[in-house]
Each structure stands twice: as structure tokens, then as C-alpha cells.
N, C-alpha and C positions, 0 to 999 in steps of 0.2 A: 504493500500500498505506500501511495507516495504522499509524503505531507507538503502544504503548501509553501512555499518559501516568502521571504519578504526581503526588498532591494535596500538595503541601508546606503546612506551615504555617511560617511565619518571624517572628520578632522583629526588629522594625525601631524603638526607640523614639525615635531622630530624627523619626519622622513616616513618613507614605505613601513607600515606595520605587516608583521607577520599575522595570521590568523589568531595566535594566542592573545597578542596586543590589541587586536581588532574586536575580540570577542570581550577582553578586559573592559576595553571604552564603551562598548555597547551594555555591558553589566548582564552578559549571558555565557553560559559554558560555553567551552571551546568546541567542545562535540556537538553543538547545535549548529557549529557553521557549517556554509555547504564548502568542503575543499575541493572539489571540482571546478568551482567557480573561482576560488584565491580572492586573492586581492585587486582590484583593477584600479589604475592610476585615473584619475578622473583631470586632476589640476594639483602637477608635482609643486609649481610656486606656491599655490594657498594650500599645500598639506591636505587636498579634498580625495579620497579612496570609496570604492565602492564593494560591500560584500553581501553576500547572501545568507539569511539565516531563517533556520524553522520559525514558522510563524508562532507555533505554541510558546517558544521561547522568548519572542518579544513579548508575547503578551502575559507571558508567568516571571518579567525580570525586575527585579528592584530597580531602583533610581540607579540608571547608569553613571558611570564616570565620565561627564560631557565636559569637564572644565568650566562649570556656569552656562555652558552655550544650551538653548532649546531645541526639543526636538521635537521636529514638526512631522505629520505622518500626510502622505499625499492619498487621493483616491486608488482605489486600488486597478493595475492594468493589468491588459489580458496579453499584451506581447509575450514571447517567448524569450527567455533570457538565454543568457549563451550556454548554460548547462542544459537546454531542452525543455526546462518547466515552464508551465503556465499559471498565471494568476500572480504574478508577484506583483507586492505594493511596495512602491516608493517611500522611503522615510527617509528626512533630510537632517542631519544635526546641524545647525546654523550657530 
């Protein structure tokens, strides 16, 4: 059974994070990250990266370590992700 994934945008000014650091920034277990999707560079000058996380992990997470940044959810999209999953929802940390 496949689980829905959420596309998350993270800010990591210290450089490209690994999946463990991305999970820490989002406040979710590293096991909930989509390892096949990995960490995608969006804007290296601004330190912006994208990851996919199991939707249930996002809904059950404690307050994320966002460095005082707001977490903003966008409406679900139906576009396929790089890993071939559908129904991802984009969430941006600003």
C-alpha cells in the first residue's frame, strides 16, 4: 500500500542538508523521508531545498525546528513527483 507524500520546502542556509538534517529541520523521523526523492536543490544562494515526507509524519510532527520561520501549507497538487507518486502537497517554510 502506498502512502501519500508531502513535498516540503526547507531553508538550510548552512548548505545542502542530508536527509537526516532535513528531517531534523522538519521535526519528523528520518525514516519518514522519501529516500528515492532525496534532497533537491531549489535555490542554493537562498539555501532552499525540497524533500518529500510521508503525509502522516507531517500531520503528527511536533513543532519543527524552523528557526522562527513560518510553515505555510499549499493546496494539494495532482502532479506526479520525481519518484512517480501522485497527490503530493507542497509546504513551504518561509
